[in-house]
C-alpha positions as CSV (number, residue, x, y, z in Angstrom):
1,X,-40.3,-40.2,-31.6
2,X,-38.7,-40.1,-28.1
3,X,-35.5,-38.3,-28.7
4,X,-32.4,-37.9,-26.4
5,X,-30.2,-35.2,-27.8
6,X,-26.4,-35.1,-26.9
7,X,-24.3,-31.9,-27.9
8,X,-22.4,-29.2,-26.4
9,X,-21.6,-26.5,-29.1
10,X,-23.6,-24.3,-31.4
11,X,-23.0,-26.8,-34.2
12,X,-25.9,-28.9,-32.8
13,X,-28.4,-26.1,-32.1
14,X,-30.2,-26.1,-35.5
15,X,-30.8,-29.8,-35.3
16,X,-32.1,-29.6,-31.7
17,X,-34.4,-26.8,-32.6
18,X,-35.9,-28.8,-35.4
19,X,-36.0,-31.9,-33.1
20,X,-38.0,-29.8,-30.5
21,X,-40.6,-28.8,-33.2
22,X,-41.0,-32.2,-34.9
23,X,-40.3,-34.9,-32.1
24,X,-40.3,-35.4,-28.4
25,X,-37.1,-34.3,-27.0
26,X,-37.2,-36.1,-23.6
27,X,-33.7,-35.0,-22.4
28,X,-30.6,-33.2,-23.5
29,X,-27.1,-34.3,-22.5
30,X,-24.3,-31.8,-22.5
31,X,-21.0,-30.9,-21.1
32,X,-21.0,-29.5,-17.6
33,X,-20.8,-25.7,-17.1
34,X,-17.3,-24.4,-16.8
35,X,-15.8,-21.0,-15.7
36,X,-15.3,-18.6,-18.6
37,X,-14.9,-14.9,-19.4
38,X,-13.1,-12.3,-17.3
39,X,-15.1,-13.0,-14.3
40,X,-14.6,-16.7,-14.6
41,X,-18.5,-17.2,-14.1
42,X,-19.8,-20.6,-14.6
43,X,-21.1,-20.7,-18.3
44,X,-23.5,-23.3,-19.5
45,X,-23.3,-24.7,-23.1
46,X,-25.4,-23.1,-25.9
47,X,-27.2,-26.4,-26.0
48,X,-28.0,-26.3,-22.2
49,X,-29.2,-22.7,-22.6
50,X,-31.6,-23.6,-25.3
51,X,-33.0,-26.7,-23.5
52,X,-33.8,-24.5,-20.4
53,X,-35.7,-22.0,-22.5
54,X,-37.9,-25.0,-23.7
55,X,-38.1,-26.7,-20.3
56,X,-36.3,-29.9,-21.5
57,X,-34.6,-32.0,-18.9
58,X,-30.8,-31.6,-19.0
59,X,-28.1,-34.0,-17.7
60,X,-24.5,-33.1,-17.6
61,X,-22.5,-36.3,-16.7
62,X,-18.8,-36.2,-16.7
63,X,-18.6,-39.6,-18.4
64,X,-21.1,-42.1,-19.9
65,X,-18.8,-45.1,-19.0
66,X,-20.7,-46.1,-15.9
67,X,-23.5,-48.3,-14.9
68,X,-25.4,-45.3,-13.6
69,X,-25.2,-43.5,-17.0
70,X,-26.5,-46.6,-18.8
71,X,-29.3,-47.0,-16.2
72,X,-30.3,-43.2,-16.6
73,X,-30.5,-43.5,-20.3
74,X,-32.6,-46.7,-20.1
75,X,-35.1,-44.8,-17.9
76,X,-35.6,-42.3,-20.7
77,X,-36.7,-45.0,-23.1
78,X,-35.4,-43.3,-26.2
79,X,-36.2,-44.4,-29.7
80,X,-33.1,-42.5,-31.0
81,X,-30.1,-40.8,-29.5
82,X,-28.9,-37.9,-31.6
83,X,-25.4,-36.7,-31.2
84,X,-23.7,-33.6,-32.5
85,X,-20.4,-32.2,-31.4
86,X,-21.0,-33.6,-27.8
87,X,-17.4,-34.2,-26.7
88,X,-17.9,-37.4,-24.7
89,X,-17.4,-40.9,-26.1
90,X,-20.4,-43.2,-26.3
91,X,-19.5,-46.7,-25.1
92,X,-21.3,-49.9,-26.6
93,X,-23.4,-50.1,-23.5
94,X,-24.9,-46.7,-24.4
95,X,-25.0,-47.3,-28.1
96,X,-27.2,-50.5,-27.6
97,X,-29.9,-48.7,-25.6
98,X,-32.0,-46.7,-28.2
99,X,-34.6,-48.6,-30.2
100,X,-33.2,-47.2,-33.5
101,X,-29.6,-46.6,-32.3
102,X,-27.5,-43.5,-32.0
103,X,-27.2,-41.1,-35.0
104,X,-24.5,-38.7,-35.3
105,X,-24.3,-35.4,-37.2
106,X,-20.7,-35.1,-38.5
107,X,-19.1,-32.0,-40.1
108,X,-17.4,-33.9,-43.1
109,X,-18.0,-36.1,-46.1
110,X,-17.1,-39.3,-44.4
111,X,-14.8,-41.3,-44.5
112,X,-12.8,-38.1,-45.1
113,X,-11.9,-36.3,-41.9
114,X,-12.8,-38.5,-39.0
115,X,-12.1,-37.0,-35.7
116,X,-12.3,-33.8,-33.7
117,X,-11.8,-30.9,-36.2
118,X,-13.2,-32.1,-39.6
119,X,-14.3,-28.6,-40.9
120,X,-10.9,-27.1,-40.1
121,X,-8.9,-29.8,-41.9
122,X,-11.3,-29.6,-44.9
123,X,-10.7,-25.9,-45.2
124,X,-6.9,-26.2,-44.5
125,X,-6.6,-28.8,-47.3
126,X,-8.7,-26.8,-49.8
127,X,-11.0,-29.8,-50.3
128,X,-13.0,-29.2,-53.6
129,X,-16.1,-30.6,-51.8
130,X,-17.0,-30.3,-48.1
131,X,-20.1,-31.1,-46.4
132,X,-22.2,-33.0,-43.7
133,X,-22.7,-36.9,-43.0
134,X,-25.5,-38.3,-41.0
135,X,-24.3,-41.7,-39.7
136,X,-25.3,-44.4,-37.4
137,X,-22.7,-44.7,-34.6
138,X,-20.6,-47.6,-33.6
139,X,-17.8,-47.8,-31.1
140,X,-15.1,-46.6,-33.6
141,X,-14.1,-43.1,-34.3
142,X,-16.8,-41.8,-36.8
143,X,-16.6,-45.2,-38.5
144,X,-20.3,-46.2,-38.5
145,X,-22.5,-46.7,-41.6
146,X,-23.5,-43.5,-43.4
147,X,-27.3,-42.6,-43.8
148,X,-27.3,-39.3,-45.7
149,X,-24.8,-36.6,-47.0
150,X,-25.0,-33.0,-48.0
151,X,-22.5,-30.8,-49.7
152,X,-22.0,-27.1,-48.8
153,X,-19.9,-24.3,-50.2
154,X,-16.9,-23.6,-47.9
155,X,-15.2,-20.3,-47.2
156,X,-14.3,-19.0,-43.8
157,X,-14.6,-21.4,-40.8
158,X,-17.4,-19.4,-39.2
159,X,-19.6,-19.2,-42.5
160,X,-18.9,-22.9,-43.3
161,X,-19.7,-24.1,-39.8
162,X,-23.0,-22.3,-39.7
163,X,-24.2,-23.5,-43.1
164,X,-23.1,-27.0,-42.1
165,X,-25.0,-26.8,-38.8
166,X,-28.2,-25.7,-40.6
167,X,-27.8,-28.4,-43.3
168,X,-27.1,-31.1,-40.6
169,X,-30.4,-30.3,-38.9
170,X,-32.3,-30.7,-42.2
171,X,-30.6,-33.9,-43.2
172,X,-31.3,-35.3,-39.8
173,X,-35.0,-34.7,-39.9
174,X,-35.2,-36.3,-43.3
175,X,-33.2,-39.3,-42.0
176,X,-35.6,-39.8,-39.1
177,X,-38.6,-39.5,-41.4
178,X,-37.2,-42.4,-43.5
179,X,-35.4,-44.6,-41.1
180,X,-37.3,-47.7,-42.2
181,X,-36.4,-47.3,-45.8
182,X,-32.8,-45.9,-45.8
183,X,-30.0,-48.3,-46.7
184,X,-26.9,-47.7,-44.7
185,X,-23.7,-47.3,-46.7
186,X,-20.5,-48.8,-45.1
187,X,-17.6,-46.4,-45.2
188,X,-14.6,-47.2,-47.4
189,X,-11.7,-47.5,-45.0
190,X,-9.1,-47.0,-47.7
191,X,-10.3,-43.4,-48.1
192,X,-10.3,-42.5,-44.4
193,X,-8.3,-39.6,-43.1
194,X,-8.0,-38.3,-39.6
195,X,-8.8,-34.7,-38.4
196,X,-6.7,-34.0,-35.3
197,X,-7.6,-31.2,-32.8
198,X,-6.1,-28.0,-34.3
199,X,-3.8,-25.8,-32.4
200,X,-1.8,-22.6,-33.1
201,X,0.8,-24.6,-34.8
202,X,-1.7,-25.4,-37.6
203,X,-2.3,-21.7,-37.9
204,X,1.5,-20.9,-38.8
205,X,2.1,-19.3,-42.1
206,X,5.6,-18.6,-43.7
207,X,6.9,-16.7,-46.8
208,X,7.8,-20.1,-48.5
209,X,4.2,-21.1,-48.7
210,X,2.0,-20.8,-51.8
211,X,-0.7,-18.2,-51.8
212,X,-3.6,-20.6,-51.7
213,X,-2.2,-22.4,-48.7
214,X,-1.8,-19.1,-46.8
215,X,-5.3,-18.0,-47.6
216,X,-6.5,-21.5,-46.6
217,X,-5.0,-21.0,-43.1
218,X,-6.4,-17.4,-42.8
219,X,-9.8,-18.5,-43.8
220,X,-9.7,-21.3,-41.3
221,X,-8.5,-19.5,-38.4
222,X,-9.4,-15.9,-39.0
223,X,-11.2,-14.6,-35.9
224,X,-9.6,-17.1,-33.7
225,X,-5.8,-17.8,-34.0
226,X,-5.3,-16.0,-37.2
227,X,-2.7,-16.9,-39.7
228,X,0.4,-16.5,-37.6
229,X,3.9,-15.5,-38.3
230,X,7.0,-13.9,-36.7
231,X,8.1,-10.4,-37.9
232,X,11.0,-8.6,-36.1
233,X,10.7,-11.0,-33.2
234,X,7.0,-10.3,-32.7
235,X,4.1,-12.8,-33.5
236,X,1.6,-11.2,-35.8
237,X,-1.8,-12.7,-36.9
238,X,-3.6,-12.2,-40.1
239,X,-7.4,-12.6,-39.8
240,X,-8.7,-11.5,-43.2
241,X,-6.9,-11.2,-46.6
242,X,-7.3,-11.6,-50.3
243,X,-5.1,-12.6,-53.2
244,X,-3.4,-9.7,-55.0
245,X,-0.7,-9.1,-57.8
246,X,2.3,-6.9,-58.2
247,X,4.6,-6.6,-61.2
248,X,7.7,-7.1,-58.9
249,X,7.7,-9.4,-56.1
250,X,10.5,-8.7,-53.3
251,X,12.3,-11.8,-52.1
252,X,13.9,-10.2,-49.0
253,X,10.8,-9.5,-46.9
254,X,7.6,-11.2,-45.7
255,X,5.7,-8.0,-44.9
256,X,5.6,-4.9,-47.0
257,X,3.6,-1.7,-47.6
258,X,3.4,-0.8,-51.3
259,X,3.0,2.6,-52.9
260,X,-0.7,2.4,-52.7
261,X,-0.6,1.9,-48.9
262,X,-1.6,-1.7,-48.9
263,X,-0.1,-4.1,-46.4
264,X,1.1,-7.2,-48.3
265,X,2.4,-10.6,-47.1
266,X,4.9,-12.2,-49.6
267,X,4.4,-15.8,-50.4
268,X,6.4,-18.2,-52.6
269,X,4.3,-17.6,-55.8
270,X,2.7,-14.3,-55.2
271,X,1.3,-12.1,-52.4
272,X,-1.8,-11.5,-50.4
273,X,-3.3,-8.2,-49.4
274,X,-4.0,-7.9,-45.7
275,X,-7.3,-6.4,-44.4
276,X,-7.1,-7.1,-40.8
277,X,-4.2,-8.1,-38.5
278,X,-3.5,-8.5,-34.8
279,X,-0.4,-7.8,-32.8
280,X,0.4,-9.9,-29.6
281,X,-2.0,-9.2,-26.8
282,X,-3.8,-6.6,-28.9
283,X,-7.2,-6.5,-30.5
284,X,-7.7,-7.2,-34.3
285,X,-7.4,-3.9,-36.2
286,X,-7.5,-2.8,-39.8
287,X,-4.2,-2.4,-41.7
288,X,-4.7,1.3,-41.6
289,X,-4.7,1.4,-37.8
290,X,-2.0,-1.2,-37.6
291,X,0.4,0.9,-39.9
292,X,-0.3,3.9,-37.7
293,X,1.4,2.2,-34.8
294,X,3.8,-0.3,-36.4
295,X,6.9,0.5,-38.3
296,X,8.0,-1.9,-41.0
């Protein structure tokens, strides 16, 4: 089939690679390059970079809500438009162009966690089941009929994101192979939840939180914001940690060092052992390095 792919992040790369192997990817749409890094050099999206290596035509429109955008897509004569973490809204005029419509790879088990940050919210809430949904797009926010689902084992955000991305590509190819026989499933609106864009506020941890909630935050934001809390007026961020037990739990501190040299964060129903932590404006470090330069 003639495929137009729309995506901007690494989430869509496995799907794009499989599409390039099995179908005719006539064009890739992605977000425009933007300054990044210390030198503020123009940086193309991972999708853009891959397309260039395969000599695939690339378009980077700032919006799809124009007659020009619709006309350019019509010229490409796509059988299907595949969307994965693109970042732009597709208006009805665009959705109506492909012969078989627009198909989205969404990082949640819809209708749960529609919106910008589904993986984050599934991990933050400790969902017992998380996964990927292939859906046919409509003008709503992730409201279209579902074509196929797959479940993954969640842990940290990075691990979960990468496994979901790989599974999304496999599910997509299966859907395209069976488009004529798949019966779309309408979403149950009563089960819908919204996944707003996450910020540092969502990464805040406090001693009155249960252990599992604190670990959920750290697993979700480790390597990025980290689980953030204030100690002696300074914001610290925990990036990796595990559950631990102690016979006596102090109630007058959030951060302690035990007689085994472990750095512990005190929660409402137990403690966690910190493996890596970060001071404001500093690099992520082991607890041993942290304790060498920080007085509790």
